[in-house]
mmCIF file as gemmi writes it, N, C-alpha and C atoms, coordinates in Angstrom:
data_model
loop_
_atom_site.group_PDB
_atom_site.id
_atom_site.type_symbol
_atom_site.label_atom_id
_atom_site.label_alt_id
_atom_site.label_comp_id
_atom_site.label_asym_id
_atom_site.label_entity_id
_atom_site.label_seq_id
_atom_site.pdbx_PDB_ins_code
_atom_site.Cartn_x
_atom_site.Cartn_y
_atom_site.Cartn_z
_atom_site.occupancy
_atom_site.B_iso_or_equiv
_atom_site.pdbx_formal_charge
_atom_site.auth_seq_id
_atom_site.auth_asym_id
_atom_site.pdbx_PDB_model_num
ATOM 1 N N . MET Axp A 1 ? -7.809 11.083 8.078 1 0 ? 1 A 1
ATOM 2 C CA . MET Axp A 1 ? -5.846 10.894 7.229 1 0 ? 1 A 1
ATOM 3 C C . MET Axp A 1 ? -6.459 11.549 6.13 1 0 ? 1 A 1
ATOM 4 N N . ASN Axp A 2 ? -5.62 11.918 5.262 1 0 ? 2 A 1
ATOM 5 C CA . ASN Axp A 2 ? -5.972 12.361 3.908 1 0 ? 2 A 1
ATOM 6 C C . ASN Axp A 2 ? -4.797 11.669 2.938 1 0 ? 2 A 1
ATOM 7 N N . SER Axp A 3 ? -4.803 11.211 1.844 1 0 ? 3 A 1
ATOM 8 C CA . SER Axp A 3 ? -4.771 10.249 1.097 1 0 ? 3 A 1
ATOM 9 C C . SER Axp A 3 ? -2.26 10.607 0.884 1 0 ? 3 A 1
ATOM 10 N N . ASP Axp A 4 ? -2.728 12.386 1.346 1 0 ? 4 A 1
ATOM 11 C CA . ASP Axp A 4 ? -0.565 12.274 0.74 1 0 ? 4 A 1
ATOM 12 C C . ASP Axp A 4 ? -0.48 11.889 2.431 1 0 ? 4 A 1
ATOM 13 N N . GLU Axp A 5 ? -1.207 12.151 3.816 1 0 ? 5 A 1
ATOM 14 C CA . GLU Axp A 5 ? -0.552 11.014 4.909 1 0 ? 5 A 1
ATOM 15 C C . GLU Axp A 5 ? -0.546 9.84 4.113 1 0 ? 5 A 1
ATOM 16 N N . ILE Axp A 6 ? -1.145 9.012 3.838 1 0 ? 6 A 1
ATOM 17 C CA . ILE Axp A 6 ? -1.768 8.483 3.57 1 0 ? 6 A 1
ATOM 18 C C . ILE Axp A 6 ? -0.404 7.365 3.001 1 0 ? 6 A 1
ATOM 19 N N . LEU Axp A 7 ? -0.276 7.986 1.544 1 0 ? 7 A 1
ATOM 20 C CA . LEU Axp A 7 ? 0.819 7.876 0.823 1 0 ? 7 A 1
ATOM 21 C C . LEU Axp A 7 ? 2.085 7.836 1.552 1 0 ? 7 A 1
ATOM 22 N N . ALA Axp A 8 ? 2.356 8.633 2.498 1 0 ? 8 A 1
ATOM 23 C CA . ALA Axp A 8 ? 3.748 8.297 3.257 1 0 ? 8 A 1
ATOM 24 C C . ALA Axp A 8 ? 3.746 7.298 2.854 1 0 ? 8 A 1
ATOM 25 N N . ARG Axp A 9 ? 2.974 6.916 4.573 1 0 ? 9 A 1
ATOM 26 C CA . ARG Axp A 9 ? 2.75 5.556 4.961 1 0 ? 9 A 1
ATOM 27 C C . ARG Axp A 9 ? 3.301 4.825 4.706 1 0 ? 9 A 1
ATOM 28 N N . VAL Axp A 10 ? 2.205 4.406 3.255 1 0 ? 10 A 1
ATOM 29 C CA . VAL Axp A 10 ? 2.245 2.664 2.297 1 0 ? 10 A 1
ATOM 30 C C . VAL Axp A 10 ? 3.71 3.132 2.239 1 0 ? 10 A 1
ATOM 31 N N . SER Axp A 11 ? 4.41 4.518 1.665 1 0 ? 11 A 1
ATOM 32 C CA . SER Axp A 11 ? 5.998 4.224 1.126 1 0 ? 11 A 1
ATOM 33 C C . SER Axp A 11 ? 7.151 3.93 2.424 1 0 ? 11 A 1
ATOM 34 N N . ALA Axp A 12 ? 6.559 3.815 4.03 1 0 ? 12 A 1
ATOM 35 C CA . ALA Axp A 12 ? 7.231 3.697 4.739 1 0 ? 12 A 1
ATOM 36 C C . ALA Axp A 12 ? 7.2 2.485 4.83 1 0 ? 12 A 1
ATOM 37 N N . ILE Axp A 13 ? 6.573 1.977 4.921 1 0 ? 13 A 1
ATOM 38 C CA . ILE Axp A 13 ? 5.439 0.303 5.077 1 0 ? 13 A 1
ATOM 39 C C . ILE Axp A 13 ? 6.166 -0.479 3.877 1 0 ? 13 A 1
ATOM 40 N N . VAL Axp A 14 ? 5.961 -0.11 2.364 1 0 ? 14 A 1
ATOM 41 C CA . VAL Axp A 14 ? 6.777 -0.713 1.699 1 0 ? 14 A 1
ATOM 42 C C . VAL Axp A 14 ? 8.413 -0.769 1.991 1 0 ? 14 A 1
ATOM 43 N N . SER Axp A 15 ? 8.978 0.459 2.429 1 0 ? 15 A 1
ATOM 44 C CA . SER Axp A 15 ? 10.645 0.497 2.477 1 0 ? 15 A 1
ATOM 45 C C . SER Axp A 15 ? 10.804 -0.577 3.293 1 0 ? 15 A 1
ATOM 46 N N . ASP Axp A 16 ? 10.241 -0.604 4.279 1 0 ? 16 A 1
ATOM 47 C CA . ASP Axp A 16 ? 10.449 -1.861 5.625 1 0 ? 16 A 1
ATOM 48 C C . ASP Axp A 16 ? 10.51 -3.17 5.383 1 0 ? 16 A 1
ATOM 49 N N . ALA Axp A 17 ? 9.054 -2.933 4.653 1 0 ? 17 A 1
ATOM 50 C CA . ALA Axp A 17 ? 9.199 -4.563 4.414 1 0 ? 17 A 1
ATOM 51 C C . ALA Axp A 17 ? 9.828 -5.194 3.169 1 0 ? 17 A 1
ATOM 52 N N . LEU Axp A 18 ? 10.444 -4.043 2.055 1 0 ? 18 A 1
ATOM 53 C CA . LEU Axp A 18 ? 11.393 -4.763 1.255 1 0 ? 18 A 1
ATOM 54 C C . LEU Axp A 18 ? 13.005 -4.5 1.357 1 0 ? 18 A 1
ATOM 55 N N . GLN Axp A 19 ? 12.598 -3.289 2.436 1 0 ? 19 A 1
ATOM 56 C CA . GLN Axp A 19 ? 14.469 -3.915 3.466 1 0 ? 19 A 1
ATOM 57 C C . GLN Axp A 19 ? 15.554 -3.308 1.887 1 0 ? 19 A 1
ATOM 58 N N . SER Axp A 20 ? 14.947 -2.244 1.665 1 0 ? 20 A 1
ATOM 59 C CA . SER Axp A 20 ? 15.253 -1.465 -0.112 1 0 ? 20 A 1
ATOM 60 C C . SER Axp A 20 ? 16.214 0.043 0.336 1 0 ? 20 A 1
ATOM 61 N N . GLY Axp A 21 ? 15.921 0.014 1.839 1 0 ? 21 A 1
ATOM 62 C CA . GLY Axp A 21 ? 16.423 1.873 2.214 1 0 ? 21 A 1
ATOM 63 C C . GLY Axp A 21 ? 15.062 2.438 1.815 1 0 ? 21 A 1
ATOM 64 N N . PRO Axp A 22 ? 14.752 3.617 1.882 1 0 ? 22 A 1
ATOM 65 C CA . PRO Axp A 22 ? 13.252 5.129 0.981 1 0 ? 22 A 1
ATOM 66 C C . PRO Axp A 22 ? 13.703 4.126 -0.184 1 0 ? 22 A 1
ATOM 67 N N . VAL Axp A 23 ? 12.183 4.456 -0.239 1 0 ? 23 A 1
ATOM 68 C CA . VAL Axp A 23 ? 11.563 3.846 -1.964 1 0 ? 23 A 1
ATOM 69 C C . VAL Axp A 23 ? 10.584 5.205 -1.654 1 0 ? 23 A 1
ATOM 70 N N . VAL Axp A 24 ? 11.449 6.407 -2.731 1 0 ? 24 A 1
ATOM 71 C CA . VAL Axp A 24 ? 10.188 7.725 -3.213 1 0 ? 24 A 1
ATOM 72 C C . VAL Axp A 24 ? 9.018 6.133 -3.809 1 0 ? 24 A 1
ATOM 73 N N . LEU Axp A 25 ? 7.991 6.702 -3.482 1 0 ? 25 A 1
ATOM 74 C CA . LEU Axp A 25 ? 6.76 6.279 -3.822 1 0 ? 25 A 1
ATOM 75 C C . LEU Axp A 25 ? 5.899 7.065 -4.44 1 0 ? 25 A 1
ATOM 76 N N . THR Axp A 26 ? 5.03 7.809 -5.855 1 0 ? 26 A 1
ATOM 77 C CA . THR Axp A 26 ? 3.833 8.237 -6.155 1 0 ? 26 A 1
ATOM 78 C C . THR Axp A 26 ? 2.324 7.632 -6.358 1 0 ? 26 A 1
ATOM 79 N N . ARG Axp A 27 ? 1.766 8.546 -6.837 1 0 ? 27 A 1
ATOM 80 C CA . ARG Axp A 27 ? 0.422 8.059 -7.148 1 0 ? 27 A 1
ATOM 81 C C . ARG Axp A 27 ? 0.504 7.231 -8.467 1 0 ? 27 A 1
ATOM 82 N N . ASP Axp A 28 ? 1.231 6.754 -8.751 1 0 ? 28 A 1
ATOM 83 C CA . ASP Axp A 28 ? 1.204 6.269 -10.322 1 0 ? 28 A 1
ATOM 84 C C . ASP Axp A 28 ? 2.674 5.31 -10.414 1 0 ? 28 A 1
ATOM 85 N N . THR Axp A 29 ? 3.672 4.931 -8.884 1 0 ? 29 A 1
ATOM 86 C CA . THR Axp A 29 ? 3.816 4.331 -9.544 1 0 ? 29 A 1
ATOM 87 C C . THR Axp A 29 ? 3.482 2.384 -9.283 1 0 ? 29 A 1
ATOM 88 N N . LYS Axp A 30 ? 3.418 1.817 -10.114 1 0 ? 30 A 1
ATOM 89 C CA . LYS Axp A 30 ? 3.116 0.467 -9.93 1 0 ? 30 A 1
ATOM 90 C C . LYS Axp A 30 ? 4.218 -0.219 -9.512 1 0 ? 30 A 1
ATOM 91 N N . ALA Axp A 31 ? 3.645 -1.948 -8.982 1 0 ? 31 A 1
ATOM 92 C CA . ALA Axp A 31 ? 4.47 -2.654 -7.585 1 0 ? 31 A 1
ATOM 93 C C . ALA Axp A 31 ? 6.022 -2.836 -8.722 1 0 ? 31 A 1
ATOM 94 N N . MET Axp A 32 ? 5.513 -2.795 -10.648 1 0 ? 32 A 1
ATOM 95 C CA . MET Axp A 32 ? 7.181 -3.939 -10.985 1 0 ? 32 A 1
ATOM 96 C C . MET Axp A 32 ? 8.057 -2.858 -10.835 1 0 ? 32 A 1
ATOM 97 N N . GLN Axp A 33 ? 7.644 -1.454 -10.922 1 0 ? 33 A 1
ATOM 98 C CA . GLN Axp A 33 ? 8.468 -0.4 -11.472 1 0 ? 33 A 1
ATOM 99 C C . GLN Axp A 33 ? 9.097 -0.56 -10.286 1 0 ? 33 A 1
ATOM 100 N N . VAL Axp A 34 ? 9.039 -0.815 -8.75 1 0 ? 34 A 1
ATOM 101 C CA . VAL Axp A 34 ? 9.957 -1.19 -7.667 1 0 ? 34 A 1
ATOM 102 C C . VAL Axp A 34 ? 10.476 -1.793 -7.21 1 0 ? 34 A 1
ATOM 103 N N . ARG Axp A 35 ? 12.288 -1.786 -7.109 1 0 ? 35 A 1
ATOM 104 C CA . ARG Axp A 35 ? 12.495 -2.515 -7.533 1 0 ? 35 A 1
ATOM 105 C C . ARG Axp A 35 ? 12.278 -3.673 -6.073 1 0 ? 35 A 1
ATOM 106 N N . GLY Axp A 36 ? 12.305 -5.268 -6.664 1 0 ? 36 A 1
ATOM 107 C CA . GLY Axp A 36 ? 12.599 -6.137 -5.323 1 0 ? 36 A 1
ATOM 108 C C . GLY Axp A 36 ? 10.737 -6.727 -4.877 1 0 ? 36 A 1
ATOM 109 N N . TRP Axp A 37 ? 9.734 -5.43 -5.469 1 0 ? 37 A 1
ATOM 110 C CA . TRP Axp A 37 ? 8.08 -5.86 -4.647 1 0 ? 37 A 1
ATOM 111 C C . TRP Axp A 37 ? 7.558 -6.817 -6.178 1 0 ? 37 A 1
ATOM 112 N N . ASP Axp A 38 ? 8.017 -7.821 -5.377 1 0 ? 38 A 1
ATOM 113 C CA . ASP Axp A 38 ? 7.553 -9.221 -6.778 1 0 ? 38 A 1
ATOM 114 C C . ASP Axp A 38 ? 6.744 -9.773 -5.464 1 0 ? 38 A 1
ATOM 115 N N . SER Axp A 39 ? 5.703 -10.819 -6.209 1 0 ? 39 A 1
ATOM 116 C CA . SER Axp A 39 ? 4.65 -11.634 -5.698 1 0 ? 39 A 1
ATOM 117 C C . SER Axp A 39 ? 4.142 -11.624 -4.243 1 0 ? 39 A 1
ATOM 118 N N . LEU Axp A 40 ? 5.628 -12.661 -3.678 1 0 ? 40 A 1
ATOM 119 C CA . LEU Axp A 40 ? 5.248 -12.81 -2.324 1 0 ? 40 A 1
ATOM 120 C C . LEU Axp A 40 ? 6.463 -11.396 -1.614 1 0 ? 40 A 1
ATOM 121 N N . SER Axp A 41 ? 6.559 -10.13 -1.378 1 0 ? 41 A 1
ATOM 122 C CA . SER Axp A 41 ? 6.526 -9.017 -0.951 1 0 ? 41 A 1
ATOM 123 C C . SER Axp A 41 ? 5.361 -7.89 -0.775 1 0 ? 41 A 1
ATOM 124 N N . HIS Axp A 42 ? 5.232 -7.959 -2.229 1 0 ? 42 A 1
ATOM 125 C CA . HIS Axp A 42 ? 3.06 -7.512 -2.604 1 0 ? 42 A 1
ATOM 126 C C . HIS Axp A 42 ? 2.491 -7.792 -1.089 1 0 ? 42 A 1
ATOM 127 N N . THR Axp A 43 ? 3.241 -10.153 -1.169 1 0 ? 43 A 1
ATOM 128 C CA . THR Axp A 43 ? 2.029 -10.579 0.687 1 0 ? 43 A 1
ATOM 129 C C . THR Axp A 43 ? 1.805 -9.7 1.773 1 0 ? 43 A 1
ATOM 130 N N . ILE Axp A 44 ? 3.301 -8.868 2.136 1 0 ? 44 A 1
ATOM 131 C CA . ILE Axp A 44 ? 3.893 -8.877 2.632 1 0 ? 44 A 1
ATOM 132 C C . ILE Axp A 44 ? 3.794 -7.703 3.257 1 0 ? 44 A 1
ATOM 133 N N . ILE Axp A 45 ? 3.649 -6.468 1.87 1 0 ? 45 A 1
ATOM 134 C CA . ILE Axp A 45 ? 3.231 -5.713 1.924 1 0 ? 45 A 1
ATOM 135 C C . ILE Axp A 45 ? 1.514 -5.514 2.717 1 0 ? 45 A 1
ATOM 136 N N . LEU Axp A 46 ? 0.187 -5.836 1.024 1 0 ? 46 A 1
ATOM 137 C CA . LEU Axp A 46 ? -0.311 -5.4 2.334 1 0 ? 46 A 1
ATOM 138 C C . LEU Axp A 46 ? -0.343 -6.569 3.624 1 0 ? 46 A 1
ATOM 139 N N . ILE Axp A 47 ? -0.641 -7.145 4.079 1 0 ? 47 A 1
ATOM 140 C CA . ILE Axp A 47 ? -0.726 -7.526 5.576 1 0 ? 47 A 1
ATOM 141 C C . ILE Axp A 47 ? 0.226 -6.82 6.229 1 0 ? 47 A 1
ATOM 142 N N . ALA Axp A 48 ? 1.154 -6.375 5.758 1 0 ? 48 A 1
ATOM 143 C CA . ALA Axp A 48 ? 1.835 -4.862 6.883 1 0 ? 48 A 1
ATOM 144 C C . ALA Axp A 48 ? 0.967 -3.819 7.186 1 0 ? 48 A 1
ATOM 145 N N . LEU Axp A 49 ? 0.273 -3.433 5.458 1 0 ? 49 A 1
ATOM 146 C CA . LEU Axp A 49 ? -0.743 -2.399 5.746 1 0 ? 49 A 1
ATOM 147 C C . LEU Axp A 49 ? -2.477 -2.61 6.529 1 0 ? 49 A 1
ATOM 148 N N . GLU Axp A 50 ? -2.748 -3.686 6.37 1 0 ? 50 A 1
ATOM 149 C CA . GLU Axp A 50 ? -3.153 -3.521 7.255 1 0 ? 50 A 1
ATOM 150 C C . GLU Axp A 50 ? -3.35 -4.058 8.635 1 0 ? 50 A 1
ATOM 151 N N . ASP Axp A 51 ? -1.92 -4.682 9.147 1 0 ? 51 A 1
ATOM 152 C CA . ASP Axp A 51 ? -1.368 -4.499 10.575 1 0 ? 51 A 1
ATOM 153 C C . ASP Axp A 51 ? -1.743 -2.432 10.396 1 0 ? 51 A 1
ATOM 154 N N . ALA Axp A 52 ? -0.999 -1.943 9.99 1 0 ? 52 A 1
ATOM 155 C CA . ALA Axp A 52 ? -0.528 -0.219 10.556 1 0 ? 52 A 1
ATOM 156 C C . ALA Axp A 52 ? -1.906 0.2 10.446 1 0 ? 52 A 1
ATOM 157 N N . PHE Axp A 53 ? -2.715 0.269 9.515 1 0 ? 53 A 1
ATOM 158 C CA . PHE Axp A 53 ? -4.225 1.005 9.19 1 0 ? 53 A 1
ATOM 159 C C . PHE Axp A 53 ? -5.188 0.036 9.488 1 0 ? 53 A 1
ATOM 160 N N . ALA Axp A 54 ? -5.454 -1.071 10.696 1 0 ? 54 A 1
ATOM 161 C CA . ALA Axp A 54 ? -6.586 -1.493 10.942 1 0 ? 54 A 1
ATOM 162 C C . ALA Axp A 54 ? -7.742 -1.508 10.627 1 0 ? 54 A 1
ATOM 163 N N . CYS Axp A 55 ? -7.017 -2.27 9.586 1 0 ? 55 A 1
ATOM 164 C CA . CYS Axp A 55 ? -7.813 -2.977 8.581 1 0 ? 55 A 1
ATOM 165 C C . CYS Axp A 55 ? -8.146 -4.285 7.665 1 0 ? 55 A 1
ATOM 166 N N . THR Axp A 56 ? -8.972 -4.599 7.212 1 0 ? 56 A 1
ATOM 167 C CA . THR Axp A 56 ? -8.994 -5.592 6.67 1 0 ? 56 A 1
ATOM 168 C C . THR Axp A 56 ? -9.109 -4.926 5.16 1 0 ? 56 A 1
ATOM 169 N N . LEU Axp A 57 ? -7.926 -5.298 3.754 1 0 ? 57 A 1
ATOM 170 C CA . LEU Axp A 57 ? -8.214 -5.011 2.413 1 0 ? 57 A 1
ATOM 171 C C . LEU Axp A 57 ? -9.432 -6.097 1.739 1 0 ? 57 A 1
ATOM 172 N N . PRO Axp A 58 ? -10.422 -5.734 1.131 1 0 ? 58 A 1
ATOM 173 C CA . PRO Axp A 58 ? -10.937 -6.678 0.703 1 0 ? 58 A 1
ATOM 174 C C . PRO Axp A 58 ? -10.175 -7.108 -0.894 1 0 ? 58 A 1
ATOM 175 N N . VAL Axp A 59 ? -10.483 -9.06 -1.175 1 0 ? 59 A 1
ATOM 176 C CA . VAL Axp A 59 ? -9.376 -9.692 -1.79 1 0 ? 59 A 1
ATOM 177 C C . VAL Axp A 59 ? -9.307 -9.347 -2.886 1 0 ? 59 A 1
ATOM 178 N N . ASP Axp A 60 ? -10.841 -8.709 -2.97 1 0 ? 60 A 1
ATOM 179 C CA . ASP Axp A 60 ? -11.335 -8.223 -5.024 1 0 ? 60 A 1
ATOM 180 C C . ASP Axp A 60 ? -10.765 -6.959 -5.291 1 0 ? 60 A 1
ATOM 181 N N . ARG Axp A 61 ? -10.702 -6.314 -4.353 1 0 ? 61 A 1
ATOM 182 C CA . ARG Axp A 61 ? -10.115 -4.979 -4.471 1 0 ? 61 A 1
ATOM 183 C C . ARG Axp A 61 ? -8.703 -4.939 -5.007 1 0 ? 61 A 1
ATOM 184 N N . THR Axp A 62 ? -8.16 -5.233 -3.834 1 0 ? 62 A 1
ATOM 185 C CA . THR Axp A 62 ? -6.653 -5.74 -4.449 1 0 ? 62 A 1
ATOM 186 C C . THR Axp A 62 ? -6.199 -6.258 -5.475 1 0 ? 62 A 1
ATOM 187 N N . LEU Axp A 63 ? -6.477 -7.302 -5.884 1 0 ? 63 A 1
ATOM 188 C CA . LEU Axp A 63 ? -6.761 -7.348 -6.583 1 0 ? 63 A 1
ATOM 189 C C . LEU Axp A 63 ? -7.004 -6.344 -8.469 1 0 ? 63 A 1
ATOM 190 N N . ALA Axp A 64 ? -7.424 -5.904 -8.43 1 0 ? 64 A 1
ATOM 191 C CA . ALA Axp A 64 ? -8.276 -4.838 -9.211 1 0 ? 64 A 1
ATOM 192 C C . ALA Axp A 64 ? -7.184 -3.536 -8.755 1 0 ? 64 A 1
ATOM 193 N N . LEU Axp A 65 ? -6.365 -3.7 -8.553 1 0 ? 65 A 1
ATOM 194 C CA . LEU Axp A 65 ? -5.186 -2.297 -7.791 1 0 ? 65 A 1
ATOM 195 C C . LEU Axp A 65 ? -4.457 -2.387 -9.064 1 0 ? 65 A 1
ATOM 196 N N . LYS Axp A 66 ? -4.577 -0.92 -9.879 1 0 ? 66 A 1
ATOM 197 C CA . LYS Axp A 66 ? -3.286 -0.537 -11.07 1 0 ? 66 A 1
ATOM 198 C C . LYS Axp A 66 ? -2.703 0.101 -10.626 1 0 ? 66 A 1
ATOM 199 N N . ASN Axp A 67 ? -2.513 0.403 -9.507 1 0 ? 67 A 1
ATOM 200 C CA . ASN Axp A 67 ? -1.061 0.837 -9.067 1 0 ? 67 A 1
ATOM 201 C C . ASN Axp A 67 ? -1.473 1.863 -8.309 1 0 ? 67 A 1
ATOM 202 N N . VAL Axp A 68 ? -0.178 2.78 -7.056 1 0 ? 68 A 1
ATOM 203 C CA . VAL Axp A 68 ? -0.123 3.133 -5.391 1 0 ? 68 A 1
ATOM 204 C C . VAL Axp A 68 ? -1.196 3.494 -5.608 1 0 ? 68 A 1
ATOM 205 N N . GLY Axp A 69 ? -1.989 4.489 -6.132 1 0 ? 69 A 1
ATOM 206 C CA . GLY Axp A 69 ? -2.536 5.489 -5.899 1 0 ? 69 A 1
ATOM 207 C C . GLY Axp A 69 ? -3.892 4.381 -6.494 1 0 ? 69 A 1
ATOM 208 N N . ASP Axp A 70 ? -4.726 4.203 -6.62 1 0 ? 70 A 1
ATOM 209 C CA . ASP Axp A 70 ? -5.94 2.599 -6.365 1 0 ? 70 A 1
ATOM 210 C C . ASP Axp A 70 ? -5.199 2.221 -4.965 1 0 ? 70 A 1
ATOM 211 N N . LEU Axp A 71 ? -4.39 2.014 -4.257 1 0 ? 71 A 1
ATOM 212 C CA . LEU Axp A 71 ? -3.533 1.627 -3.68 1 0 ? 71 A 1
ATOM 213 C C . LEU Axp A 71 ? -4.367 2.028 -1.768 1 0 ? 71 A 1
ATOM 214 N N . VAL Axp A 72 ? -3.668 3.728 -2.291 1 0 ? 72 A 1
ATOM 215 C CA . VAL Axp A 72 ? -4.034 4.64 -1.403 1 0 ? 72 A 1
ATOM 216 C C . VAL Axp A 72 ? -5.659 4.797 -1.238 1 0 ? 72 A 1
ATOM 217 N N . ASP Axp A 73 ? -6.363 4.455 -2.751 1 0 ? 73 A 1
ATOM 218 C CA . ASP Axp A 73 ? -7.992 5.657 -2.287 1 0 ? 73 A 1
ATOM 219 C C . ASP Axp A 73 ? -7.807 4.124 -1.353 1 0 ? 73 A 1
ATOM 220 N N . LEU Axp A 74 ? -7.878 2.648 -2.082 1 0 ? 74 A 1
ATOM 221 C CA . LEU Axp A 74 ? -8.86 1.637 -1.319 1 0 ? 74 A 1
ATOM 222 C C . LEU Axp A 74 ? -8.779 1.531 0.606 1 0 ? 74 A 1
ATOM 223 N N . ILE Axp A 75 ? -6.953 2.493 0.627 1 0 ? 75 A 1
ATOM 224 C CA . ILE Axp A 75 ? -6.668 2.267 2.981 1 0 ? 75 A 1
ATOM 225 C C . ILE Axp A 75 ? -8.284 3.264 2.581 1 0 ? 75 A 1
ATOM 226 N N . ALA Axp A 76 ? -8.291 4.383 2.483 1 0 ? 76 A 1
ATOM 227 C CA . ALA Axp A 76 ? -8.807 5.942 2.416 1 0 ? 76 A 1
ATOM 228 C C . ALA Axp A 76 ? -10.222 5.642 2.493 1 0 ? 76 A 1
ATOM 229 N N . ASP Axp A 77 ? -10.581 4.588 1.095 1 0 ? 77 A 1
ATOM 230 C CA . ASP Axp A 77 ? -12.32 3.866 1.98 1 0 ? 77 A 1
ATOM 231 C C . ASP Axp A 77 ? -12.305 3.284 2.282 1 0 ? 77 A 1
ATOM 232 N N . VAL Axp A 78 ? -12.01 2.336 2.702 1 0 ? 78 A 1
ATOM 233 C CA . VAL Axp A 78 ? -12.006 0.366 3.725 1 0 ? 78 A 1
ATOM 234 C C . VAL Axp A 78 ? -11.877 1.889 5.411 1 0 ? 78 A 1
ATOM 235 N N . THR Axp A 79 ? -11.119 2.295 5.76 1 0 ? 79 A 1
ATOM 236 C CA . THR Axp A 79 ? -10.777 3.26 6.575 1 0 ? 79 A 1
ATOM 237 C C . THR Axp A 79 ? -12.003 4.08 7.271 1 0 ? 79 A 1
ATOM 238 N N . SER Axp A 80 ? -12.368 4.714 6.229 1 0 ? 80 A 1
ATOM 239 C CA . SER Axp A 80 ? -13.053 5.83 6.592 1 0 ? 80 A 1
ATOM 240 C C . SER Axp A 80 ? -14.313 5.055 7.395 1 0 ? 80 A 1
ATOM 241 N N . GLN Axp A 81 ? -15.082 3.775 6.152 1 0 ? 81 A 1
ATOM 242 C CA . GLN Axp A 81 ? -15.731 3.454 6.882 1 0 ? 81 A 1
ATOM 243 C C . GLN Axp A 81 ? -15.943 2.671 8.118 1 0 ? 81 A 1
ATOM 244 N N . ARG Axp A 82 ? -14.768 2.362 9.06 1 0 ? 82 A 1
ATOM 245 C CA . ARG Axp A 82 ? -14.793 1.677 10.108 1 0 ? 82 A 1
ATOM 246 C C . ARG Axp A 82 ? -15.566 3.227 11.406 1 0 ? 82 A 1
ATOM 247 N N . ARG Axp A 83 ? -15.304 4.889 10.223 1 0 ? 83 A 1
ATOM 248 C CA . ARG Axp A 83 ? -15.971 5.28 11.79 1 0 ? 83 A 1
ATOM 249 C C . ARG Axp A 83 ? -17.446 5.678 11.893 1 0 ? 83 A 1
């Protein structure tokens, strides 16, 4: 799965978790720029992402995320290690 496909899935998952209708995310989007993306919804989003991508996102690396692009790269890295 390439980064564009991961970004599209992340966008859909964030939209669903926030229950706010479609959310347009780019690699440069930061959580604070998305209405409703707070600390509680962040946790819900991370759990939903782990379920959707059948992976475990390392806590230390999730704490270092600066934007959605970092999140996409992390998912790509973690899922590629399963192969």
